[in-house]
Each structure stands twice: as C-alpha cells, then as structure tokens.
C-alpha positions, 0 to 999 in steps of 0.5 A, spaced: 167 583 186 161 580 183 156 576 187 156 569 182 151 566 186 146 572 185 148 572 177 146 564 177 140 565 181 138 571 176 140 566 170 135 561 173 129 565 174 130 568 167 131 561 164 125 559 168 120 564 166 122 564 158 122 556 158 115 556 162 112 561 158 114 558 151 112 551 154 105 553 155 105 557 149 106 550 145 102 546 149 096 551 148 097 551 141 097 543 141 091 542 145 087 548 144 088 549 136 090 542 134 095 541 129 090 543 124 089 550 127 096 552 128 097 551 121 091 555 119 093 560 124 100 561 121 097 561 114 093 567 116 100 570 117 101 569 110 108 565 112 111 560 106 110 553 108 105 555 113 102 547 113 109 545 115 111 550 120 104 551 123 105 543 125 112 544 127 111 550 131 108 547 137 113 541 138 118 546 137 116 551 143 114 545 147 121 542 146 125 548 147 121 550 153 123 544 156 130 545 154 130 552 157 127 550 164 132 544 165 138 548 162 140 543 157 142 546 150 141 552 153 144 557 148 141 553 142 134 553 145 135 560 146 137 561 139 131 558 136 127 562 141 130 568 138 129 566 131 121 564 132 120 571 136 123 575 131 119 572 126 113 573 130 115 580 131 116 581 124 109 578 122 105 582 127 108 588 125 107 587 118 099 585 120 098 592 122 095 595 128 090 591 130 092 586 136 086 585 140 083 580 136 089 576 132 086 573 126 080 571 129 082 568 135 080 570 141 085 568 146 084 569 153 092 569 154 092 575 149 088 579 154 093 578 160 099 579 156 097 585 152 100 587 145 103 581 142 108 585 138 111 587 145 111 580 148 115 577 142 120 583 142 121 581 150 121 574 148 127 576 143 131 580 148 130 575 153 133 569 149 138 574 146 140 575 153 141 567 154 144 566 148 150 571 150 150 569 158 149 561 157 145 557 162 148 559 169 150 554 174 144 551 176 143 548 169 144 541 166 149 544 162 153 547 167 158 541 169 159 540 161 161 548 161 165 547 167 169 541 164 170 545 157 173 551 161 178 547 165 181 545 158 
C-alpha cells in the first residue's frame, strides 16, 4: 500500500522547486538583462528569430513558473518548461565546453548552480516527471482532475 499523502507532498515540493527556480530565472532575465539584453543573450546562442524568442522568454518563464507553483495547467506548463530546458541544453552543448562565463555574462547565479548544462538537463527531467505524474493533490488542478476521473 502506497502512502498517497507522501506522494502528493513530494509532487508539491517538486512543483515548488521547479516553479520558483523558473520564476526567478524569468524575473532575473527581465530585470537584470531587460528585454533587449535577453534578446541579445539569445542571439548570442545563434537561435533563429532571436529577437522574438528573447523578448518572449522572460514572460514564458515567469508565467510558467507561476503556473507550476500554483499547480494550474501543470502538465502544459511542465511541457513548455521541458521544451525550453531541452533547447537550452542543446544550445549549451553546441556552444562548447566553456560554461563559467556564458557569452560574456558574468552572472552570480551561475556560480551557485555550477554547470548550466547540468542545470538544463535537471530542469528537463524535473519537468518530464511533472508531465507524467501531474500536479498532485495539493494544486489548483486537483479538483478538476478528480472530477474527470469520476466520469
């Protein structure tokens, strides 16, 4: 017999960790870099349509992080986060082995997190786990999922 409370508590902690980190990342990009700086950062990674993606990226991270924290549209938010993290990991792999000073941006959070590639891979795996498991009982989505399962 599995302990449902501990599984739901674990999913809550997983959602909170992923959501808060994503929210902080979006806030950091929008406040420290600004929209032009975020576009320049993405353009430095040789991404097509960098000016549009760079402008949208902080907003996607802020909205996605808030949705994960609340547990609202969790699987959709986690799927978007998985795509972002997967694309980020691919771009960092393609950029080469230098990760301490990424594209001239000396960010203090990179020193705390270590290798950004490892962080992107961890983010992708966290989000994939949330896509498969869902938000858990301690979420805004929980009543909707319970009513769907009853039908």
